[in-house]
The first five atom37 places (N, CA, C, CB, O) and aatype in JSON, in Angstrom:
{
  "aatype": [12, 5, 7, 15, 5, 10, 16, 19, 13, 0, 0, 16, 16, 7, 14, 1, 11, 8, 8, 5, 16, 16, 9, 7, 17, 9, 10, 3, 6, 0, 1, 5, 0, 7, 9, 5, 7, 0, 16, 19, 19, 6, 19, 15, 6, 4, 9, 3, 19, 8, 7, 11, 18, 8, 0, 0, 1, 13, 19, 6, 10, 0, 3, 5, 14, 19, 0, 9, 16, 10, 0, 7, 6, 16, 0, 1, 19, 3, 0, 10, 10, 6, 1, 10, 1, 8, 7, 2, 19, 14, 10, 13, 18, 16, 1, 4, 0, 19, 6, 18, 6, 19, 15, 7, 15, 15, 0, 1],
  "atom_mask": [
    [1, 1, 1, 1, 1],
    [1, 1, 1, 1, 1],
    [1, 1, 1, 0, 1],
    [1, 1, 1, 1, 1],
    [1, 1, 1, 1, 1],
    [1, 1, 1, 1, 1],
    [1, 1, 1, 1, 1],
    [1, 1, 1, 1, 1],
    [1, 1, 1, 1, 1],
    [1, 1, 1, 1, 1],
    [1, 1, 1, 1, 1],
    [1, 1, 1, 1, 1],
    [1, 1, 1, 1, 1],
    [1, 1, 1, 0, 1],
    [1, 1, 1, 1, 1],
    [1, 1, 1, 1, 1],
    [1, 1, 1, 1, 1],
    [1, 1, 1, 1, 1],
    [1, 1, 1, 1, 1],
    [1, 1, 1, 1, 1],
    [1, 1, 1, 1, 1],
    [1, 1, 1, 1, 1],
    [1, 1, 1, 1, 1],
    [1, 1, 1, 0, 1],
    [1, 1, 1, 1, 1],
    [1, 1, 1, 1, 1],
    [1, 1, 1, 1, 1],
    [1, 1, 1, 1, 1],
    [1, 1, 1, 1, 1],
    [1, 1, 1, 1, 1],
    [1, 1, 1, 1, 1],
    [1, 1, 1, 1, 1],
    [1, 1, 1, 1, 1],
    [1, 1, 1, 0, 1],
    [1, 1, 1, 1, 1],
    [1, 1, 1, 1, 1],
    [1, 1, 1, 0, 1],
    [1, 1, 1, 1, 1],
    [1, 1, 1, 1, 1],
    [1, 1, 1, 1, 1],
    [1, 1, 1, 1, 1],
    [1, 1, 1, 1, 1],
    [1, 1, 1, 1, 1],
    [1, 1, 1, 1, 1],
    [1, 1, 1, 1, 1],
    [1, 1, 1, 1, 1],
    [1, 1, 1, 1, 1],
    [1, 1, 1, 1, 1],
    [1, 1, 1, 1, 1],
    [1, 1, 1, 1, 1],
    [1, 1, 1, 0, 1],
    [1, 1, 1, 1, 1],
    [1, 1, 1, 1, 1],
    [1, 1, 1, 1, 1],
    [1, 1, 1, 1, 1],
    [1, 1, 1, 1, 1],
    [1, 1, 1, 1, 1],
    [1, 1, 1, 1, 1],
    [1, 1, 1, 1, 1],
    [1, 1, 1, 1, 1],
    [1, 1, 1, 1, 1],
    [1, 1, 1, 1, 1],
    [1, 1, 1, 1, 1],
    [1, 1, 1, 1, 1],
    [1, 1, 1, 1, 1],
    [1, 1, 1, 1, 1],
    [1, 1, 1, 1, 1],
    [1, 1, 1, 1, 1],
    [1, 1, 1, 1, 1],
    [1, 1, 1, 1, 1],
    [1, 1, 1, 1, 1],
    [1, 1, 1, 0, 1],
    [1, 1, 1, 1, 1],
    [1, 1, 1, 1, 1],
    [1, 1, 1, 1, 1],
    [1, 1, 1, 1, 1],
    [1, 1, 1, 1, 1],
    [1, 1, 1, 1, 1],
    [1, 1, 1, 1, 1],
    [1, 1, 1, 1, 1],
    [1, 1, 1, 1, 1],
    [1, 1, 1, 1, 1],
    [1, 1, 1, 1, 1],
    [1, 1, 1, 1, 1],
    [1, 1, 1, 1, 1],
    [1, 1, 1, 1, 1],
    [1, 1, 1, 0, 1],
    [1, 1, 1, 1, 1],
    [1, 1, 1, 1, 1],
    [1, 1, 1, 1, 1],
    [1, 1, 1, 1, 1],
    [1, 1, 1, 1, 1],
    [1, 1, 1, 1, 1],
    [1, 1, 1, 1, 1],
    [1, 1, 1, 1, 1],
    [1, 1, 1, 1, 1],
    [1, 1, 1, 1, 1],
    [1, 1, 1, 1, 1],
    [1, 1, 1, 1, 1],
    [1, 1, 1, 1, 1],
    [1, 1, 1, 1, 1],
    [1, 1, 1, 1, 1],
    [1, 1, 1, 1, 1],
    [1, 1, 1, 0, 1],
    [1, 1, 1, 1, 1],
    [1, 1, 1, 1, 1],
    [1, 1, 1, 1, 1],
    [1, 1, 1, 1, 1]
  ],
  "atom_positions": [
    [[0.85, -1.19, -0.01], [0.01, 0.01, 0.01], [0.88, 1.24, 0.0], [-0.92, 0.03, 1.24], [2.01, 1.22, 0.5]],
    [[0.38, 2.3, -0.56], [1.09, 3.57, -0.57], [0.49, 4.46, 0.54], [1.01, 4.26, -1.98], [-0.71, 4.43, 0.79]],
    [[1.32, 5.22, 1.16], [0.87, 6.1, 2.22], [1.91, 7.09, 2.62], [0.0, 0.0, 0.0], [2.78, 7.44, 1.82]],
    [[1.84, 7.54, 3.87], [2.79, 8.51, 4.41], [3.37, 7.98, 5.7], [2.12, 9.88, 4.64], [2.71, 7.3, 6.48]],
    [[4.64, 8.32, 5.89], [5.32, 8.09, 7.18], [5.49, 9.43, 7.86], [6.71, 7.37, 6.99], [5.95, 10.39, 7.24]],
    [[5.15, 9.49, 9.08], [5.23, 10.73, 9.87], [6.11, 10.44, 11.06], [3.82, 11.25, 10.33], [5.92, 9.44, 11.75]],
    [[7.1, 11.32, 11.31], [7.91, 11.25, 12.48], [7.76, 12.56, 13.22], [9.38, 10.96, 12.14], [8.13, 13.61, 12.69]],
    [[7.24, 12.52, 14.44], [7.03, 13.71, 15.26], [8.12, 13.71, 16.33], [5.58, 13.72, 15.92], [8.35, 12.7, 17.0]],
    [[8.79, 14.84, 16.47], [9.82, 15.01, 17.45], [9.3, 15.84, 18.6], [11.05, 15.64, 16.83], [8.97, 17.01, 18.43]],
    [[9.23, 15.25, 19.75], [8.78, 15.97, 20.96], [9.99, 16.18, 21.85], [7.65, 15.19, 21.73], [10.64, 15.22, 22.24]],
    [[10.28, 17.41, 22.16], [11.5, 17.76, 22.86], [11.45, 17.3, 24.32], [11.74, 19.25, 22.79], [12.5, 17.05, 24.91]],
    [[10.27, 17.18, 24.92], [10.16, 16.73, 26.31], [8.98, 15.81, 26.47], [10.03, 17.93, 27.26], [8.03, 15.84, 25.68]],
    [[9.04, 14.99, 27.48], [7.9, 14.12, 27.78], [7.03, 14.76, 28.88], [8.39, 12.72, 28.22], [5.94, 14.27, 29.17]],
    [[7.51, 15.83, 29.47], [6.85, 16.43, 30.62], [5.58, 17.2, 30.37], [0.0, 0.0, 0.0], [4.6, 16.97, 31.08]],
    [[5.52, 18.13, 29.38], [4.28, 18.95, 29.26], [3.04, 18.09, 29.07], [4.4, 19.93, 28.09], [3.11, 17.0, 28.49]],
    [[1.95, 18.56, 29.54], [0.71, 17.79, 29.49], [-0.33, 18.44, 28.64], [0.16, 17.59, 30.85], [-0.39, 19.67, 28.55]],
    [[-1.14, 17.65, 28.01], [-2.25, 18.13, 27.18], [-3.43, 17.26, 27.58], [-1.94, 18.03, 25.6], [-3.36, 16.04, 27.46]],
    [[-4.52, 17.86, 28.04], [-5.7, 17.12, 28.48], [-5.35, 16.04, 29.49], [-6.4, 16.5, 27.3], [-5.84, 14.92, 29.39]],
    [[-4.51, 16.38, 30.47], [-4.13, 15.48, 31.58], [-3.31, 14.29, 31.09], [-5.36, 14.98, 32.31], [-3.26, 13.28, 31.79]],
    [[-2.68, 14.37, 29.94], [-1.8, 13.33, 29.43], [-0.44, 13.9, 29.15], [-2.37, 12.69, 28.17], [-0.3, 15.11, 28.97]],
    [[0.58, 13.03, 29.12], [1.88, 13.49, 28.65], [1.74, 13.87, 27.17], [2.99, 12.39, 28.86], [0.78, 13.46, 26.51]],
    [[2.67, 14.62, 26.66], [2.67, 14.97, 25.23], [2.63, 13.68, 24.38], [3.94, 15.83, 24.87], [1.89, 13.58, 23.4]],
    [[3.43, 12.71, 24.79], [3.49, 11.44, 24.05], [2.13, 10.75, 24.08], [4.58, 10.52, 24.65], [1.63, 10.31, 23.04]],
    [[1.54, 10.64, 25.25], [0.21, 10.0, 25.35], [-0.82, 10.71, 24.52], [0.0, 0.0, 0.0], [-1.66, 10.08, 23.88]],
    [[-0.76, 12.05, 24.52], [-1.72, 12.82, 23.72], [-1.54, 12.57, 22.23], [-1.59, 14.31, 24.01], [-2.51, 12.38, 21.51]],
    [[-0.26, 12.58, 21.75], [-0.02, 12.31, 20.34], [-0.49, 10.93, 19.95], [1.45, 12.46, 20.01], [-1.13, 10.76, 18.92]],
    [[-0.17, 9.93, 20.78], [-0.6, 8.57, 20.47], [-2.13, 8.42, 20.5], [0.04, 7.59, 21.46], [-2.69, 7.68, 19.69]],
    [[-2.79, 9.1, 21.41], [-4.25, 9.08, 21.44], [-4.82, 9.76, 20.21], [-4.77, 9.76, 22.7], [-5.79, 9.25, 19.64]],
    [[-4.26, 10.86, 19.77], [-4.72, 11.55, 18.55], [-4.5, 10.65, 17.32], [-3.96, 12.91, 18.37], [-5.34, 10.63, 16.41]],
    [[-3.37, 9.91, 17.29], [-3.1, 9.02, 16.18], [-4.15, 7.91, 16.14], [-1.68, 8.42, 16.31], [-4.68, 7.59, 15.07]],
    [[-4.46, 7.34, 17.29], [-5.51, 6.28, 17.36], [-6.83, 6.81, 16.86], [-5.68, 5.76, 18.82], [-7.51, 6.15, 16.07]],
    [[-7.19, 8.01, 17.31], [-8.48, 8.61, 16.92], [-8.52, 8.96, 15.41], [-8.74, 9.87, 17.76], [-9.6, 9.01, 14.81]],
    [[-7.34, 9.2, 14.82], [-7.26, 9.47, 13.38], [-7.25, 8.2, 12.56], [-6.03, 10.29, 13.07], [-7.25, 8.26, 11.33]],
    [[-7.25, 7.04, 13.24], [-7.29, 5.77, 12.54], [-5.92, 5.19, 12.21], [0.0, 0.0, 0.0], [-5.83, 4.25, 11.42]],
    [[-4.88, 5.72, 12.79], [-3.52, 5.16, 12.61], [-3.42, 3.95, 13.52], [-2.39, 6.23, 12.95], [-3.74, 4.04, 14.71]],
    [[-2.99, 2.82, 12.98], [-3.05, 1.56, 13.72], [-1.76, 1.24, 14.47], [-3.36, 0.45, 12.77], [-1.76, 0.3, 15.27]],
    [[-0.69, 1.95, 14.26], [0.54, 1.64, 14.99], [1.48, 2.8, 15.0], [0.0, 0.0, 0.0], [1.51, 3.6, 14.07]],
    [[2.26, 2.89, 16.05], [3.27, 3.93, 16.17], [4.38, 3.42, 17.05], [2.67, 5.23, 16.75], [4.17, 2.56, 17.91]],
    [[5.57, 3.94, 16.84], [6.73, 3.57, 17.63], [7.29, 4.8, 18.3], [7.8, 2.88, 16.76], [7.48, 5.84, 17.66]],
    [[7.55, 4.7, 19.59], [8.13, 5.82, 20.34], [9.57, 5.43, 20.66], [7.3, 6.15, 21.66], [9.83, 4.38, 21.24]],
    [[10.5, 6.3, 20.26], [11.91, 6.06, 20.49], [12.44, 7.19, 21.39], [12.7, 5.97, 19.13], [12.31, 8.37, 21.07]],
    [[13.03, 6.81, 22.49], [13.65, 7.81, 23.39], [14.97, 8.28, 22.76], [13.91, 7.22, 24.84], [15.77, 7.46, 22.3]],
    [[15.18, 9.58, 22.74], [16.35, 10.19, 22.16], [17.19, 10.77, 23.26], [15.98, 11.25, 21.13], [16.63, 11.31, 24.22]],
    [[18.51, 10.68, 23.18], [19.34, 11.18, 24.28], [19.5, 12.7, 24.29], [20.7, 10.55, 24.21], [19.63, 13.29, 25.36]],
    [[19.48, 13.35, 23.12], [19.63, 14.8, 23.06], [18.94, 15.34, 21.84], [21.09, 15.19, 23.05], [18.81, 14.65, 20.83]],
    [[18.48, 16.61, 21.93], [17.86, 17.27, 20.8], [17.85, 18.77, 20.99], [16.45, 16.77, 20.59], [18.12, 19.27, 22.08]],
    [[17.54, 19.48, 19.92], [17.29, 20.91, 19.98], [15.85, 21.1, 19.53], [18.31, 21.73, 19.09], [15.47, 20.62, 18.46]],
    [[15.06, 21.8, 20.32], [13.63, 21.92, 20.02], [13.33, 22.97, 18.96], [12.87, 22.25, 21.29], [14.26, 23.57, 18.41]],
    [[12.07, 23.21, 18.67], [11.64, 24.13, 17.64], [12.03, 25.58, 17.96], [10.14, 24.03, 17.46], [12.03, 26.43, 17.08]],
    [[12.37, 25.85, 19.22], [12.76, 27.18, 19.64], [14.27, 27.33, 19.81], [12.07, 27.54, 20.92], [14.76, 28.37, 20.24]],
    [[15.03, 26.26, 19.45], [16.46, 26.28, 19.53], [17.0, 25.91, 20.91], [0.0, 0.0, 0.0], [18.2, 26.03, 21.14]],
    [[16.15, 25.45, 21.84], [16.59, 25.11, 23.19], [17.1, 23.66, 23.16], [15.41, 25.29, 24.24], [16.51, 22.78, 22.53]],
    [[18.22, 23.44, 23.88], [18.84, 22.12, 23.99], [18.12, 21.32, 25.07], [20.35, 22.25, 24.32], [17.83, 21.84, 26.15]],
    [[17.83, 20.05, 24.78], [17.23, 19.11, 25.73], [18.1, 17.85, 25.76], [15.73, 18.77, 25.34], [18.64, 17.42, 24.74]],
    [[18.22, 17.26, 26.96], [19.0, 16.03, 27.08], [18.38, 15.18, 28.2], [20.51, 16.35, 27.37], [17.88, 15.71, 29.19]],
    [[18.44, 13.89, 28.02], [17.94, 12.96, 29.07], [19.0, 12.94, 30.17], [17.67, 11.47, 28.5], [20.18, 12.69, 29.93]],
    [[18.54, 13.21, 31.37], [19.42, 13.22, 32.52], [18.69, 12.42, 33.61], [19.77, 14.72, 33.0], [17.46, 12.4, 33.66]],
    [[19.46, 11.75, 34.47], [18.91, 10.93, 35.49], [17.94, 11.71, 36.42], [20.03, 10.33, 36.29], [16.9, 11.18, 36.81]],
    [[18.28, 12.93, 36.75], [17.44, 13.71, 37.68], [16.31, 14.45, 36.95], [18.31, 14.73, 38.44], [15.4, 14.96, 37.61]],
    [[16.32, 14.53, 35.64], [15.33, 15.28, 34.89], [14.81, 14.45, 33.71], [15.92, 16.61, 34.4], [14.98, 14.84, 32.56]],
    [[14.18, 13.31, 33.99], [13.66, 12.48, 32.92], [12.47, 13.13, 32.22], [13.26, 11.14, 33.47], [12.1, 12.67, 31.14]],
    [[11.87, 14.15, 32.77], [10.78, 14.84, 32.1], [11.3, 15.58, 30.88], [10.07, 15.81, 33.06], [10.52, 15.96, 30.01]],
    [[12.61, 15.79, 30.8], [13.21, 16.48, 29.65], [13.66, 15.5, 28.6], [14.37, 17.34, 30.08], [14.4, 15.89, 27.7]],
    [[13.24, 14.22, 28.68], [13.64, 13.18, 27.73], [13.05, 13.43, 26.37], [13.22, 11.8, 28.23], [11.83, 13.36, 26.23]],
    [[13.85, 13.72, 25.34], [13.31, 13.91, 24.01], [12.86, 12.57, 23.43], [14.35, 14.59, 23.09], [13.42, 11.53, 23.77]],
    [[11.88, 12.6, 22.58], [11.39, 11.38, 21.9], [11.11, 11.64, 20.44], [10.12, 10.86, 22.58], [10.9, 12.78, 20.02]],
    [[11.09, 10.56, 19.67], [10.65, 10.61, 18.27], [9.57, 9.57, 18.15], [11.83, 10.35, 17.23], [9.75, 8.42, 18.54]],
    [[8.42, 9.97, 17.59], [7.27, 9.08, 17.4], [7.1, 8.88, 15.91], [5.95, 9.67, 18.06], [6.82, 9.83, 15.18]],
    [[7.26, 7.65, 15.43], [7.14, 7.34, 14.01], [5.93, 6.49, 13.75], [8.39, 6.64, 13.5], [5.67, 5.52, 14.48]],
    [[5.19, 6.83, 12.73], [3.99, 6.05, 12.34], [3.83, 6.11, 10.83], [2.7, 6.61, 13.05], [4.38, 6.98, 10.17]],
    [[3.08, 5.19, 10.31], [2.8, 5.14, 8.88], [1.35, 4.74, 8.7], [3.76, 4.15, 8.14], [0.79, 4.02, 9.53]],
    [[0.77, 5.21, 7.63], [-0.61, 4.86, 7.34], [-1.09, 5.5, 6.04], [0.0, 0.0, 0.0], [-0.33, 6.13, 5.31]],
    [[-2.36, 5.33, 5.79], [-2.98, 5.98, 4.63], [-2.76, 7.48, 4.7], [-4.5, 5.67, 4.56], [-2.83, 8.07, 5.77]],
    [[-2.48, 8.08, 3.56], [-2.2, 9.5, 3.52], [-3.32, 10.33, 4.11], [-1.94, 9.94, 2.12], [-3.06, 11.32, 4.79]],
    [[-4.58, 9.96, 3.86], [-5.7, 10.7, 4.41], [-5.74, 10.64, 5.92], [-7.0, 10.18, 3.84], [-6.11, 11.63, 6.56]],
    [[-5.36, 9.51, 6.52], [-5.34, 9.38, 7.97], [-4.17, 10.2, 8.57], [-5.23, 7.89, 8.37], [-4.3, 10.8, 9.64]],
    [[-3.06, 10.2, 7.89], [-1.92, 11.02, 8.36], [-2.3, 12.52, 8.25], [-0.61, 10.71, 7.52], [-1.96, 13.31, 9.13]],
    [[-2.99, 12.89, 7.18], [-3.49, 14.27, 7.06], [-4.41, 14.62, 8.21], [-4.22, 14.47, 5.73], [-4.31, 15.71, 8.78]],
    [[-5.32, 13.71, 8.57], [-6.24, 13.92, 9.65], [-5.48, 14.09, 11.02], [-7.24, 12.74, 9.71], [-5.82, 14.94, 11.83]],
    [[-4.46, 13.26, 11.22], [-3.67, 13.34, 12.43], [-2.97, 14.71, 12.5], [-2.64, 12.18, 12.49], [-3.01, 15.38, 13.53]],
    [[-2.34, 15.13, 11.39], [-1.63, 16.4, 11.42], [-2.6, 17.56, 11.71], [-0.9, 16.63, 10.08], [-2.23, 18.51, 12.4]],
    [[-3.8, 17.49, 11.2], [-4.81, 18.52, 11.49], [-5.14, 18.54, 12.98], [-6.1, 18.28, 10.67], [-5.24, 19.61, 13.58]],
    [[-5.29, 17.4, 13.55], [-5.59, 17.27, 15.0], [-4.45, 17.83, 15.83], [-5.86, 15.8, 15.39], [-4.67, 18.54, 16.81]],
    [[-3.21, 17.51, 15.43], [-2.04, 18.0, 16.17], [-1.92, 19.52, 16.04], [-0.75, 17.32, 15.65], [-1.58, 20.2, 17.01]],
    [[-2.21, 20.05, 14.88], [-2.11, 21.5, 14.68], [-3.1, 22.26, 15.61], [-2.4, 21.85, 13.18], [-2.78, 23.35, 16.11]],
    [[-4.24, 21.69, 15.83], [-5.26, 22.32, 16.69], [-4.93, 22.13, 18.17], [-6.65, 21.73, 16.4], [-5.6, 22.71, 19.02]],
    [[-3.93, 21.35, 18.48], [-3.57, 21.12, 19.89], [-2.7, 22.19, 20.51], [0.0, 0.0, 0.0], [-2.48, 22.19, 21.72]],
    [[-2.21, 23.1, 19.68], [-1.36, 24.19, 20.19], [-0.16, 23.72, 20.98], [-2.16, 25.1, 21.06], [0.25, 24.39, 21.93]],
    [[0.41, 22.58, 20.63], [1.64, 22.08, 21.21], [2.74, 22.24, 20.13], [1.49, 20.57, 21.69], [2.58, 21.72, 19.02]],
    [[3.82, 22.93, 20.43], [4.88, 23.1, 19.4], [5.55, 21.8, 19.12], [5.93, 24.13, 19.84], [6.19, 21.22, 20.0]],
    [[5.42, 21.32, 17.89], [6.01, 20.05, 17.49], [6.72, 20.23, 16.14], [4.91, 18.93, 17.41], [6.27, 20.98, 15.28]],
    [[7.82, 19.54, 15.99], [8.52, 19.47, 14.69], [8.25, 18.1, 14.1], [10.07, 19.74, 14.84], [8.26, 17.12, 14.85]],
    [[8.03, 17.99, 12.84], [7.81, 16.67, 12.25], [8.4, 16.6, 10.84], [6.31, 16.35, 12.21], [8.63, 17.62, 10.2]],
    [[8.62, 15.38, 10.4], [9.03, 15.14, 9.03], [7.98, 14.16, 8.48], [10.52, 14.57, 8.94], [7.37, 13.37, 9.21]],
    [[7.81, 14.23, 7.18], [6.8, 13.38, 6.5], [7.39, 12.96, 5.16], [5.41, 14.14, 6.3], [8.04, 13.76, 4.48]],
    [[7.16, 11.73, 4.78], [7.58, 11.27, 3.48], [6.62, 10.19, 2.98], [9.01, 10.74, 3.53], [5.91, 9.56, 3.76]],
    [[6.63, 10.0, 1.67], [5.79, 8.93, 1.07], [6.47, 7.6, 1.33], [5.57, 9.15, -0.48], [7.69, 7.49, 1.24]],
    [[5.66, 6.58, 1.64], [6.18, 5.23, 1.9], [5.28, 4.19, 1.27], [6.32, 4.97, 3.4], [4.11, 4.44, 0.95]],
    [[5.86, 3.03, 1.12], [5.08, 1.82, 0.78], [5.09, 0.97, 2.03], [5.68, 1.04, -0.47], [6.14, 0.72, 2.6]],
    [[3.92, 0.52, 2.45], [3.83, -0.26, 3.68], [2.87, -1.41, 3.52], [3.42, 0.62, 4.84], [2.08, -1.45, 2.58]],
    [[2.93, -2.33, 4.46], [2.1, -3.5, 4.39], [1.96, -4.11, 5.8], [2.68, -4.52, 3.4], [2.87, -3.98, 6.62]],
    [[0.87, -4.75, 6.07], [0.7, -5.49, 7.28], [0.76, -6.94, 6.86], [-0.63, -5.13, 8.03], [0.0, -7.36, 5.99]],
    [[1.65, -7.73, 7.47], [1.8, -9.12, 7.07], [1.65, -10.03, 8.3], [3.18, -9.35, 6.37], [1.6, -9.57, 9.44]],
    [[1.59, -11.3, 8.02], [1.47, -12.26, 9.1], [0.07, -12.89, 9.16], [0.0, 0.0, 0.0], [-0.86, -12.45, 8.48]],
    [[-0.05, -13.9, 9.97], [-1.31, -14.63, 10.04], [-2.44, -13.84, 10.68], [-1.11, -15.89, 10.79], [-3.62, -14.11, 10.42]],
    [[-2.08, -12.85, 11.52], [-3.13, -12.05, 12.17], [-3.43, -10.77, 11.4], [-2.71, -11.7, 13.6], [-4.2, -9.94, 11.88]],
    [[-2.85, -10.59, 10.23], [-3.09, -9.37, 9.43], [-4.56, -9.36, 8.93], [-2.08, -9.28, 8.2], [-5.11, -10.38, 8.52]],
    [[-5.14, -8.14, 8.99], [-6.52, -8.02, 8.55], [-6.6, -7.71, 7.08], [-7.23, -6.96, 9.34], [-7.7, -7.58, 6.54]]
  ]
}
């Protein structure tokens, strides 16, 4: 199948949106947009959309940067991006066209 891959970079895990972490909020919005899977990768260091440096430290794990990658139908990724834009959370993302497939005996 043809679709889009979206990687959202969240500089911290700490800020909350609707009583959720930023990561939880993004994953919930992805589910509501019909995206069936996402991967969250913890990143050791990053520079956010405002140029501020963030790094994972033992005493400040709320500053742990993450990258959330997902793939799906282009229309669903469009819907997710629209939902994220209305959330007023500063996020940086990359998007590219991909070919993807669900395989295995439990594939629908």
